[in-house]
All heavy atoms as an XYZ file, in Angstrom:
921
protein
N      97.985     69.803     93.740
C      99.163     70.082     92.916
C      99.769     71.386     93.389
O      99.065     72.426     93.485
C      98.780     70.086     91.467
C     100.024     70.473     90.596
S      99.847     70.783     88.819
C      98.593     69.496     88.374
N     101.106     71.539     93.548
C     101.843     72.824     93.803
C     101.785     73.672     92.597
O     101.931     73.187     91.437
C     103.247     72.573     94.222
C     103.317     71.804     95.532
C     103.939     73.764     94.290
C     104.686     71.437     96.038
N     101.406     74.933     92.745
C     101.410     75.893     91.694
C     102.677     76.760     91.859
O     103.005     77.166     92.852
C     100.156     76.785     91.799
C      98.963     75.868     91.700
C      97.734     76.640     92.135
N      97.813     78.065     91.547
C      96.893     78.964     91.782
N      95.792     78.789     92.508
N      97.050     80.158     91.273
N     103.353     76.972     90.689
C     104.605     77.664     90.685
C     104.512     78.995     89.944
O     103.742     79.138     88.975
C     105.739     76.770     90.007
C     106.016     75.475     90.676
C     105.514     74.272     90.224
C     106.852     75.549     91.764
C     105.852     73.058     90.873
C     107.179     74.349     92.490
C     106.677     73.123     91.931
N     105.403     79.878     90.304
C     105.596     81.257     89.595
C     107.043     81.219     89.348
O     107.888     81.250     90.270
C     105.186     82.350     90.365
C     105.452     83.787     89.910
C     104.523     83.918     88.532
C     105.183     84.866     90.800
N     107.380     81.307     88.013
C     108.871     81.428     87.675
C     109.245     82.929     87.623
O     108.627     83.726     86.928
C     109.066     80.825     86.277
N     110.242     83.275     88.416
C     110.679     84.651     88.482
C     111.129     85.044     87.153
O     111.469     84.276     86.263
C     111.828     84.797     89.433
C     111.942     86.161     90.076
O     111.405     87.021     89.535
O     112.892     86.205     90.954
N     111.263     86.409     86.930
C     111.600     87.040     85.586
C     112.991     86.493     85.115
O     113.117     86.200     83.963
C     111.574     88.519     85.784
C     111.621     89.126     84.485
C     111.281     90.738     84.679
O     110.482     91.036     85.573
O     111.887     91.475     83.762
N     113.878     86.272     86.110
C     115.235     85.883     85.690
C     115.430     84.364     85.554
O     116.464     83.853     85.342
C     116.223     86.491     86.705
C     116.162     85.803     88.104
O     115.126     85.187     88.461
O     117.179     85.972     88.787
N     114.287     83.543     85.864
C     114.363     82.206     85.906
C     114.548     81.651     84.536
O     113.862     82.079     83.482
C     113.077     81.567     86.583
C     113.430     80.166     87.040
C     114.093     79.890     88.202
C     112.739     79.102     86.417
C     114.305     78.577     88.651
C     112.966     77.781     86.836
C     113.781     77.550     87.956
N     115.472     80.650     84.329
C     115.893     80.109     82.949
C     114.661     79.527     82.324
O     114.140     78.527     82.833
C     116.962     79.138     83.289
C     117.610     78.648     81.947
O     116.932     78.573     80.971
N     118.884     78.381     82.093
N     114.268     79.982     81.192
C     113.173     79.457     80.341
C     113.406     78.099     79.951
O     112.516     77.386     79.639
C     112.861     80.499     79.263
C     112.064     81.660     79.810
O     111.147     81.466     80.656
N     112.413     82.947     79.304
N     114.709     77.792     79.732
C     114.941     76.411     79.362
C     114.546     75.448     80.442
O     114.002     74.299     80.086
C     116.394     76.163     78.990
C     116.857     76.999     77.801
C     118.315     76.980     77.527
N     118.905     75.693     77.479
C     120.181     75.339     77.654
N     121.029     76.245     77.873
N     120.659     74.102     77.570
N     114.598     75.847     81.622
C     114.137     74.903     82.760
C     112.588     74.897     82.681
O     112.078     73.834     82.883
C     114.584     75.597     84.107
C     116.113     75.459     84.204
C     113.975     74.747     85.208
C     116.730     76.178     85.398
N     111.957     76.014     82.506
C     110.516     75.981     82.412
C     110.016     75.137     81.315
O     109.203     74.246     81.487
C     109.963     77.390     82.306
C     108.516     77.411     82.006
C     110.278     78.271     83.505
N     110.566     75.267     80.091
C     110.274     74.465     78.956
C     110.593     72.896     79.243
O     109.683     72.109     78.937
C     110.957     74.873     77.622
C     110.362     76.101     77.102
C     110.973     76.448     75.696
N     112.443     76.471     75.638
C     113.236     77.618     75.940
N     112.660     78.803     76.200
N     114.513     77.463     75.782
N     111.646     72.560     79.848
C     111.939     71.260     80.240
C     110.990     70.680     81.199
O     110.531     69.479     81.086
N     110.536     71.605     82.138
C     109.624     71.010     83.091
C     108.288     70.640     82.500
O     107.646     69.624     82.649
C     109.289     72.082     84.163
C     110.420     72.210     85.283
C     110.210     73.509     85.944
C     110.416     71.040     86.179
N     107.731     71.615     81.567
C     106.543     71.421     80.903
C     106.590     70.327     79.906
O     105.619     69.603     79.693
C     106.116     72.685     80.326
C     105.614     73.802     81.266
C     105.386     75.104     80.633
C     104.491     73.369     82.124
N     107.806     70.115     79.266
C     107.910     68.955     78.356
C     107.829     67.608     79.145
O     107.180     66.646     78.617
C     109.337     69.041     77.721
C     109.298     68.596     76.255
C     110.617     68.872     75.583
N     110.950     70.149     75.324
C     112.079     70.796     75.753
N     113.003     70.078     76.329
N     112.296     72.133     75.620
N     108.392     67.564     80.272
C     108.302     66.382     81.067
C     107.003     66.068     81.767
O     106.558     65.034     81.918
C     109.408     66.489     82.256
C     110.781     66.384     81.773
C     111.302     64.910     81.431
N     110.995     64.076     82.485
C     111.912     63.909     83.581
N     112.984     64.623     83.762
N     111.598     63.062     84.601
N     106.289     67.294     82.111
C     105.050     67.196     82.721
C     104.139     68.254     82.402
O     104.146     69.315     82.958
C     105.202     67.163     84.286
C     103.888     66.875     84.998
C     103.990     66.387     86.390
N     104.914     65.400     86.547
C     105.673     65.136     87.730
N     105.477     65.963     88.658
N     106.498     64.119     87.760
N     103.431     68.088     81.347
C     102.531     69.169     80.740
C     101.429     69.681     81.743
O     100.893     70.766     81.457
C     101.935     68.655     79.442
O     101.160     67.603     79.601
N     101.097     68.929     82.705
C     100.050     69.315     83.688
C     100.600     70.197     84.714
O      99.766     70.673     85.599
C      99.399     68.047     84.209
O     100.355     67.264     84.885
C      98.665     67.293     83.089
N     101.929     70.412     84.811
C     102.496     71.255     85.781
C     101.930     72.713     85.736
O     101.942     73.194     84.713
C     103.994     71.316     85.701
C     104.783     71.683     86.828
C     104.707     70.704     88.046
C     106.315     71.796     86.475
N     101.535     73.180     86.819
C     100.952     74.581     86.870
C     102.136     75.474     87.124
O     102.431     75.635     88.227
C      99.837     74.601     87.939
C      99.125     75.891     87.910
O      99.571     76.828     87.305
O      98.045     75.988     88.507
N     102.605     76.170     86.068
C     103.751     77.062     86.219
C     103.381     78.277     85.344
O     103.027     78.281     84.241
C     105.039     76.388     85.860
C     106.314     77.323     86.167
C     105.057     75.846     84.466
C     107.548     76.636     86.111
N     103.527     79.443     85.964
C     103.339     80.646     85.283
C     104.640     81.550     85.380
O     105.356     81.492     86.416
C     102.245     81.507     85.960
C     102.147     82.913     85.520
C     100.933     80.775     85.919
N     104.974     82.154     84.286
C     106.283     82.899     84.164
C     105.816     84.445     84.548
O     104.774     84.887     84.060
C     106.898     82.954     82.838
C     107.310     81.503     82.356
C     107.936     81.520     80.933
N     107.234     82.438     80.100
C     108.013     83.150     79.186
N     109.157     82.998     78.919
N     107.264     83.980     78.384
N     106.577     85.039     85.328
C     106.392     86.526     85.679
C     106.198     87.367     84.361
O     105.312     88.165     84.265
C     107.542     87.108     86.467
C     107.500     88.524     86.469
C     107.450     86.447     87.853
N     106.961     86.976     83.286
C     106.838     87.908     82.156
C     105.475     87.641     81.384
O     105.178     88.466     80.487
C     108.026     87.653     81.140
C     108.587     86.362     80.924
C     109.500     85.832     81.975
O     109.211     85.739     83.076
N     110.713     85.368     81.498
N     104.757     86.676     81.759
C     103.397     86.538     81.138
C     102.311     87.034     82.009
O     101.146     86.760     81.769
C     103.181     85.023     80.969
C     104.203     84.396     80.017
O     104.635     85.036     79.090
O     104.489     83.098     80.032
N     102.660     87.795     82.949
C     101.682     88.434     83.893
C     101.932     90.000     83.903
O     102.837     90.528     83.307
C     101.857     87.838     85.292
O     103.019     88.364     85.905
C     101.871     86.340     85.347
N     101.038     90.617     84.740
C     101.229     92.089     84.943
C     102.443     92.390     85.797
O     102.770     93.608     85.956
C     100.026     92.573     85.647
C      98.727     92.415     84.831
C      99.758     91.943     86.965
N     103.144     91.337     86.295
C     104.313     91.518     87.093
C     105.569     91.804     86.405
O     106.617     92.211     86.938
C     104.627     90.215     88.012
C     103.395     89.897     88.934
C     103.684     88.476     89.515
C     103.439     90.925     90.017
N     105.513     91.783     85.027
C     106.677     91.942     84.258
C     107.460     93.262     84.536
O     106.771     94.362     84.471
C     106.411     91.938     82.749
C     107.668     91.883     81.846
C     108.534     90.890     81.845
C     107.825     93.073     81.007
C     109.621     90.801     81.020
C     109.013     93.055     80.235
C     109.840     91.861     80.205
N     108.666     93.163     85.039
C     109.439     94.444     85.433
C     109.097     94.905     86.791
O     109.720     95.851     87.297
N     108.328     94.090     87.618
C     107.962     94.575     88.965
C     109.133     94.185     89.928
O     109.992     93.432     89.580
C     106.765     93.815     89.450
N     109.174     94.856     91.046
C     110.243     94.589     92.053
C     110.017     93.239     92.669
O     108.939     92.586     92.628
C     110.166     95.649     93.168
O     109.017     95.383     93.948
N     111.099     92.691     93.247
C     111.113     91.436     93.947
C     110.042     91.470     95.037
O     109.359     90.389     95.303
C     112.403     91.047     94.616
C     113.522     90.760     93.399
O     113.108     90.419     92.332
O     114.721     90.974     93.772
N     109.886     92.520     95.752
C     108.837     92.621     96.845
C     107.467     92.459     96.218
O     106.661     91.545     96.890
C     108.796     94.035     97.495
C     110.103     94.335     98.279
C     111.135     95.042     97.684
C     110.141     93.829     99.570
C     112.252     95.317     98.456
C     111.347     94.149    100.344
C     112.403     94.966     99.758
N     107.162     92.951     95.094
C     105.774     92.878     94.451
C     105.638     91.484     94.014
O     104.558     90.822     94.097
C     105.732     93.963     93.350
C     104.389     93.658     92.625
C     105.733     95.359     94.071
N     106.680     90.904     93.385
C     106.585     89.440     92.808
C     106.190     88.446     93.876
O     105.401     87.666     93.863
C     107.897     89.121     92.015
C     107.918     87.665     91.695
C     107.970     89.900     90.766
N     107.063     88.648     94.977
C     106.854     87.607     96.124
C     105.435     87.901     96.881
O     104.723     86.906     97.147
C     107.901     87.901     97.193
C     108.090     86.845     98.217
C     108.194     85.420     97.605
C     109.332     87.086     99.153
N     104.950     89.116     96.882
C     103.630     89.456     97.473
C     102.558     88.812     96.549
O     101.706     88.132     97.032
C     103.471     90.938     97.695
C     102.041     91.216     98.183
C     101.792     90.627     99.613
O     102.755     90.447    100.273
O     100.550     90.410     99.887
N     102.760     88.986     95.237
C     101.759     88.372     94.269
C     101.765     86.882     94.353
O     100.637     86.180     94.303
C     102.148     88.788     92.814
C     101.081     88.476     91.779
C     100.029     89.259     91.456
C     100.970     87.343     91.022
N      99.262     88.704     90.446
C      99.845     87.452     90.265
C     101.718     86.252     90.959
C      99.470     86.458     89.344
C     101.300     85.184     90.076
C     100.181     85.394     89.311
N     102.994     86.236     94.501
C     103.059     84.750     94.559
C     102.285     84.322     95.731
O     101.457     83.388     95.845
C     104.500     84.398     94.582
N     102.418     85.088     96.925
C     101.669     84.670     98.156
C     100.223     84.877     98.045
O      99.473     84.084     98.408
C     102.348     85.601     99.252
C     103.634     85.070     99.719
O     103.859     84.025     99.987
N     104.506     85.972     99.681
N      99.813     85.942     97.308
C      98.390     86.293     97.273
C      97.735     85.137     96.333
O      96.486     84.936     96.435
C      98.107     87.671     96.775
C      98.364     88.652     97.758
C      98.294     90.071     97.181
O      98.095     90.213     95.986
N      98.417     90.949     98.015
N      98.569     84.649     95.453
C      97.988     83.678     94.444
C      98.383     82.267     94.666
O      98.084     81.334     93.865
C      98.358     84.115     93.022
C      97.687     85.426     92.604
O      96.646     85.448     92.121
N      98.347     86.540     92.851
N      98.919     82.031     95.883
C      99.249     80.621     96.197
C     100.222     79.962     95.286
O     100.047     78.800     95.071
N     101.295     80.669     94.934
C     102.273     80.060     94.004
C     103.596     80.098     94.705
O     104.016     81.108     95.273
C     102.300     80.870     92.728
C     101.013     80.703     91.845
C     101.143     81.233     90.456
N     100.027     80.911     89.734
C      99.848     79.738     88.979
N     100.818     78.860     89.059
N      98.643     79.451     88.447
N     104.381     79.008     94.591
C     105.721     78.874     95.072
C     106.624     79.533     94.037
O     106.506     79.259     92.808
C     106.048     77.399     95.380
C     107.476     77.253     95.660
C     105.166     76.764     96.380
N     107.463     80.416     94.546
C     108.284     81.173     93.596
C     109.509     80.396     93.298
O     110.274     80.024     94.194
C     108.675     82.433     94.296
C     109.491     83.444     93.355
C     108.752     83.811     92.143
C     109.876     84.755     94.159
N     109.801     80.280     92.008
C     111.139     79.703     91.523
C     112.094     80.750     91.200
O     111.613     81.695     90.338
C     110.888     78.770     90.342
C     109.906     77.577     90.399
C     109.573     77.022     89.025
C     110.486     76.561     91.400
N     113.108     80.924     91.679
C     114.074     82.060     91.482
C     115.556     81.642     91.350
O     115.938     80.637     92.098
C     113.869     83.086     92.486
O     114.662     84.307     92.101
C     114.331     82.702     93.824
N     116.271     82.330     90.526
C     117.814     82.246     90.575
C     118.394     83.241     91.618
O     119.598     83.243     91.823
C     118.409     82.433     89.234
C     118.057     81.205     88.289
N     118.430     79.981     88.539
C     117.363     81.207     86.994
C     118.005     79.102     87.525
N     117.424     79.935     86.615
N     117.504     84.144     91.986
C     118.059     85.132     92.837
C     118.203     84.700     94.266
O     117.315     84.904     95.205
C     117.107     86.447     92.814
C     117.663     87.616     93.562
O     118.633     87.502     94.225
O     117.030     88.745     93.271
N     119.292     84.058     94.473
C     119.495     83.412     95.853
C     119.822     84.287     96.977
O     119.807     83.889     98.074
C     120.458     82.236     95.757
C     119.983     81.109     94.891
C     121.826     82.756     95.319
N     120.050     85.538     96.543
C     120.423     86.658     97.581
C     119.242     87.476     97.943
O     118.778     87.487     99.153
C     121.572     87.398     97.170
C     122.934     86.644     97.041
O     123.141     85.783     97.806
N     123.574     86.761     95.892
N     118.757     88.243     96.944
C     117.798     89.305     97.190
C     116.426     88.697     97.683
O     115.772     88.941     98.557
C     117.611     90.260     96.159
O     118.908     90.725     95.801
C     116.634     91.321     96.457
N     115.843     87.738     96.778
C     114.608     87.122     97.036
C     114.477     86.444     98.244
O     113.606     86.579     99.105
C     114.135     86.330     95.804
C     112.814     85.614     96.061
C     113.906     87.165     94.497
N     115.547     85.645     98.689
C     115.541     84.920     99.822
C     115.605     85.834    101.035
O     114.901     85.602    102.062
C     116.603     83.829     99.855
O     117.885     84.460     99.591
C     116.440     82.824     98.886
N     116.357     86.864    100.875
C     116.451     87.849    101.994
C     115.068     88.443    102.306
O     114.615     88.538    103.387
C     117.434     88.948    101.549
C     117.540     90.078    102.683
C     118.638     91.004    102.323
C     118.742     92.119    103.380
N     119.653     93.176    102.904
N     114.266     88.817    101.169
C     112.964     89.323    101.443
C     112.035     88.383    102.020
O     111.284     88.637    102.884
C     112.406     89.810    100.038
C     113.201     90.972     99.455
C     110.907     90.177    100.070
C     112.979     91.291     98.006
N     112.184     87.033    101.561
C     111.253     86.030    102.081
C     111.610     85.796    103.572
O     110.758     85.582    104.419
C     111.524     84.708    101.162
N     112.809     85.696    103.973
C     113.271     85.533    105.365
C     112.797     86.757    106.177
O     112.229     86.505    107.334
C     114.735     85.403    105.587
C     115.284     84.037    105.220
C     116.218     83.834    104.225
C     114.739     82.941    105.842
C     116.763     82.591    103.983
C     115.273     81.575    105.516
C     116.250     81.477    104.574
O     116.757     80.304    104.301
N     112.859     87.806    105.634
C     112.254     89.097    106.340
C     110.762     88.985    106.535
O     110.217     89.298    107.664
C     112.630     90.442    105.578
C     112.168     91.752    106.276
C     112.662     91.910    107.654
O     113.737     91.336    108.073
O     112.054     92.524    108.493
N     110.023     88.570    105.523
C     108.680     88.373    105.622
C     108.284     87.340    106.767
O     107.447     87.552    107.599
C     108.044     87.818    104.360
C     107.958     88.831    103.198
C     107.321     88.191    101.947
N     105.943     87.752    102.225
C     104.852     88.501    101.865
N     105.008     89.606    101.546
N     103.693     88.021    102.163
N     109.013     86.233    106.814
C     108.859     85.253    107.868
C     109.199     85.828    109.331
O     108.359     85.498    110.168
C     109.667     84.036    107.647
C     109.267     83.239    106.364
C     110.371     82.139    106.085
C     107.996     82.565    106.604
N     110.189     86.699    109.355
C     110.613     87.205    110.503
C     109.480     88.074    111.172
O     109.469     88.054    112.349
C     111.908     88.031    110.451
C     112.490     88.407    111.831
C     113.716     89.407    111.503
N     113.325     90.671    111.033
C     112.771     91.671    111.745
N     112.439     91.500    113.007
N     112.514     92.817    111.136
N     108.784     88.847    110.356
C     107.792     89.783    110.878
C     106.336     89.099    110.824
O     105.436     89.628    111.097
C     107.722     91.056    110.093
C     109.018     91.841    110.257
C     107.344     90.878    108.676
N     106.327     87.832    110.509
C     105.145     87.061    110.561
C     104.130     87.079    109.368
O     102.961     86.822    109.388
N     104.692     87.617    108.269
C     103.944     87.654    107.074
C     103.867     86.266    106.371
O     104.889     85.650    106.420
C     104.448     88.789    106.091
C     104.240     90.044    106.584
C     104.755     91.216    105.660
O     105.105     90.899    104.524
O     104.925     92.328    106.109
N     102.850     85.945    105.724
C     102.784     84.636    105.040
C     103.780     84.526    103.827
O     104.032     85.574    103.153
C     101.437     84.523    104.603
C     100.867     85.861    104.511
C     101.592     86.660    105.542
N     104.242     83.329    103.680
C     105.136     83.174    102.515
C     104.848     81.723    102.030
O     105.032     80.718    102.743
C     106.747     83.118    102.920
O     106.847     84.399    103.431
C     107.525     82.917    101.771
N     104.287     81.661    100.842
C     103.841     80.393    100.317
C     105.056     79.405    100.082
O     104.932     78.340    100.296
C     103.060     80.631     98.889
C     102.784     79.294     98.231
C     101.798     81.368     99.172
N     106.141     80.000     99.763
C     107.309     79.202     99.591
C     108.237     79.784     98.434
O     107.727     80.326     97.547
N     109.515     79.554     98.607
C     110.456     79.872     97.626
C     111.323     78.764     97.405
O     111.897     78.059     98.311
C     111.376     81.119     98.175
C     112.392     81.484     97.125
C     110.529     82.385     98.255
N     111.699     78.503     96.104
C     112.687     77.591     95.732
C     113.808     78.365     94.965
O     113.555     78.903     94.003
C     112.185     76.474     94.739
C     111.055     75.626     95.564
C     113.204     75.541     94.296
C     110.432     74.650     94.699
N     114.962     78.406     95.669
C     116.053     79.207     95.161
C     117.154     78.208     94.520
O     117.507     77.242     95.085
C     116.717     79.765     96.430
N     117.381     78.656     93.249
C     118.290     77.793     92.398
C     119.453     78.544     91.867
O     119.385     79.433     91.139
C     117.404     77.329     91.104
C     118.330     76.273     90.367
C     116.156     76.682     91.615
N     120.725     78.181     92.481
C     121.788     78.948     91.928
C     121.972     78.537     90.423
O     121.651     77.379     90.018
C     123.033     78.260     92.803
C     122.290     77.687     93.990
C     120.989     77.273     93.555
N     122.342     79.571     89.634
C     122.517     79.285     88.203
C     123.627     78.226     87.854
O     123.629     77.772     86.740
C     122.790     80.580     87.487
C     121.510     81.533     87.484
C     121.670     82.722     86.667
O     122.675     82.947     85.900
N     120.754     83.626     86.782
N     124.453     77.949     88.798
C     125.478     76.965     88.561
C     124.976     75.556     88.630
O     125.713     74.607     88.049
C     126.580     77.077     89.567
O     126.096     76.875     90.956
N     123.746     75.281     89.035
C     123.259     73.901     89.116
C     122.823     73.578     87.669
O     122.188     74.285     87.020
C     122.032     73.870     89.984
C     121.396     72.390     90.138
C     122.386     74.284     91.414
N     123.165     72.325     87.197
C     122.802     71.880     85.851
C     121.361     71.869     85.635
O     120.627     71.489     86.501
C     123.509     70.520     85.752
C     124.491     70.482     86.831
C     124.040     71.468     87.900
N     120.943     72.245     84.469
C     119.560     72.306     84.120
C     118.803     71.066     84.393
O     117.674     71.057     84.883
C     119.368     72.858     82.633
C     119.737     74.330     82.618
C     117.891     72.591     82.274
C     119.725     74.865     81.173
N     119.397     69.919     83.837
C     118.742     68.661     84.125
C     118.442     68.372     85.545
O     117.350     67.774     85.916
N     119.422     68.710     86.324
C     119.286     68.406     87.812
C     118.174     69.381     88.412
O     117.311     68.882     89.241
C     120.648     68.761     88.536
C     120.511     68.528     90.016
C     120.332     67.088     90.422
O     121.207     66.277     89.887
N     119.421     66.759     91.225
N     118.067     70.537     88.044
C     117.076     71.449     88.402
C     115.670     70.937     88.000
O     114.775     70.883     88.934
C     117.235     72.948     87.895
C     116.008     73.744     88.308
C     118.447     73.464     88.303
N     115.565     70.473     86.825
C     114.224     69.844     86.444
C     113.817     68.704     87.277
O     112.700     68.592     87.774
C     114.322     69.478     84.876
C     114.399     70.856     84.068
C     113.211     68.626     84.444
C     114.769     70.591     82.569
N     114.841     67.791     87.472
C     114.504     66.644     88.146
C     114.175     66.988     89.681
O     113.139     66.494     90.196
C     115.674     65.683     88.293
C     116.014     64.970     87.009
C     114.956     64.202     86.503
O     114.197     63.416     87.303
O     114.617     64.130     85.249
N     114.840     67.924     90.202
C     114.614     68.295     91.601
C     113.225     69.065     91.808
O     112.431     68.702     92.695
C     115.654     69.280     92.130
C     116.949     68.515     92.461
O     117.017     67.247     92.330
O     117.949     69.157     92.813
N     112.843     69.859     90.824
C     111.568     70.506     90.967
C     110.417     69.569     90.704
O     109.387     69.515     91.436
C     111.452     71.646     89.864
C     112.435     72.814     90.366
C     109.984     72.264     89.763
C     112.511     73.873     89.295
N     110.624     68.535     89.798
C     109.579     67.533     89.578
C     109.481     66.699     90.929
O     108.311     66.267     91.205
C     109.869     66.615     88.346
C     109.781     67.313     87.032
C     110.219     66.389     85.970
C     108.271     67.787     86.824
N     110.687     66.368     91.565
C     110.574     65.597     92.788
C     109.833     66.376     93.885
O     108.887     65.868     94.537
C     111.979     65.379     93.276
O     112.652     64.484     92.254
C     111.945     64.680     94.664
N     109.981     67.756     93.942
C     109.290     68.526     94.866
C     107.836     68.565     94.635
O     106.962     68.427     95.507
C     109.869     70.026     94.866
C     111.212     69.975     95.614
C     108.851     70.952     95.505
C     111.956     71.331     95.440
N     107.489     68.642     93.301
C     106.062     68.516     92.749
C     105.447     67.252     93.229
O     104.192     67.255     93.489
C     105.904     68.876     91.406
N     106.099     66.214     93.222
C     105.659     64.879     93.532
C     105.489     64.643     94.995
O     104.598     63.978     95.429
C     106.485     63.765     93.004
C     106.473     63.631     91.422
O     105.444     64.168     90.859
O     107.501     63.169     90.831
N     106.354     65.091     95.755
C     106.334     64.685     97.245
C     105.699     65.704     98.157
O     105.247     65.355     99.269
C     107.832     64.489     97.792
C     108.709     65.559     97.723
C     108.404     63.276     97.007
C     109.991     65.406     98.431
N     105.518     66.951     97.704
C     104.894     67.939     98.460
C     103.413     68.300     98.056
O     103.151     68.229     96.851
C     105.590     69.364     98.507
C     107.022     69.267     99.260
C     108.192     69.065     98.531
C     107.018     69.303    100.593
C     109.254     69.107     99.181
C     108.230     69.305    101.326
C     109.349     69.125    100.544
O     110.465     69.096    101.338
N     102.599     68.461     99.008
C     101.259     68.823     98.725
C     101.125     70.434     98.863
O     102.076     71.009     99.461
C     100.238     68.278     99.779
O     100.252     66.933     99.768
N     100.078     71.038     98.217
C      99.933     72.473     98.372
C     100.041     72.810     99.785
O      99.410     72.212    100.670
C      98.644     72.682     97.626
C      98.505     71.636     96.737
C      99.119     70.377     97.301
N     100.623     73.909    100.172
C     100.715     74.351    101.599
C     101.900     73.719    102.306
O     102.373     74.427    103.359
N     102.422     72.688    101.884
C     103.595     72.109    102.672
C     104.882     72.903    102.500
O     105.768     72.806    103.375
C     103.870     70.642    102.206
C     102.797     69.743    102.745
C     103.186     68.263    102.542
O     103.523     67.951    101.310
O     103.231     67.448    103.478
N     105.010     73.796    101.571
C     106.178     74.604    101.405
C     105.978     75.987    102.032
O     106.874     76.805    102.060
C     106.582     74.825     99.976
C     107.238     73.552     99.374
C     107.335     73.711     97.722
C     108.442     73.154     99.992
N     104.747     76.170    102.559
C     104.522     77.482    103.207
C     105.501     77.741    104.313
O     105.814     76.798    105.198
C     103.051     77.455    103.815
C     102.593     78.783    104.306
C     101.119     78.782    104.673
O     100.341     78.243    104.032
O     100.919     79.447    105.819
N     105.991     78.996    104.185
C     106.994     79.417    105.337
C     108.399     78.781    105.107
O     109.240     78.815    105.934
N     108.613     78.109    103.967
C     109.887     77.473    103.760
C     110.638     77.995    102.566
O     110.037     78.583    101.548
C     109.744     76.036    103.506
C     109.142     75.327    104.689
C     108.838     73.794    104.421
N     110.136     73.067    104.055
C     110.235     71.820    103.962
N     109.125     71.170    104.115
N     111.257     71.288    103.706
N     111.932     78.052    102.577
C     112.800     78.519    101.510
C     113.653     77.232    101.278
O     114.423     76.807    102.144
C     113.570     79.697    101.843
C     112.672     80.882    102.152
C     114.536     80.064    100.742
C     113.153     82.062    102.858
N     113.560     76.676    100.073
C     114.290     75.421     99.734
C     115.412     75.921     98.700
O     115.177     76.731     97.871
C     113.373     74.397     99.114
C     112.354     73.836     99.992
C     112.901     73.057    101.127
O     113.993     72.421    100.975
O     112.332     72.964    102.258
N     116.462     75.321     99.011
C     117.630     75.534     97.932
C     117.943     74.284     97.135
O     118.035     73.175     97.745
C     118.960     75.964     98.716
C     118.705     77.280     99.359
C     118.186     77.473    100.639
C     119.210     78.414     98.724
C     118.053     78.611    101.291
C     119.140     79.712     99.400
C     118.561     79.792    100.591
O     118.410     80.999    101.235
N     118.085     74.444     95.860
C     118.447     73.309     94.996
C     120.030     73.381     94.762
O     120.598     74.534     94.814
C     117.714     73.451     93.745
C     116.226     73.267     93.841
C     115.682     73.117     92.346
C     115.794     72.077     94.614
N     120.641     72.304     94.603
C     120.111     70.909     94.418
C     119.678     70.392     95.731
O     120.096     70.847     96.796
C     121.330     70.121     93.768
C     122.459     70.794     94.237
C     122.191     72.262     94.384
N     118.654     69.378     95.649
C     118.204     68.770     96.954
C     119.316     67.975     97.573
O     120.164     67.514     96.957
C     117.004     67.868     96.487
C     115.808     68.512     96.019
C     114.756     67.532     95.631
C     115.160     69.527     97.106
């Protein structure tokens, strides 16, 4: 099962909707960890060290950091970038689809943008 980390700015309504639809989904919110208030660099590094795909609305900064990590050969477990303009229901469906079709490790080195 893919393990997720919801970035500090990630919409909590999406997180609640995901867990309502699938209570077994392994998703941790940044604000529930020692990462609360940490920089994007630190959050992405923690996600990588802990094998968690990062869910973020920060489609500019976080993805730029992730692409830079890939460019220099640093590992990236994966990032799912979600523009805030995508309807919540669509985001929930797309993340559940990703959770269903990908195995842990298959998003390594990838940055996916929603909607699918």
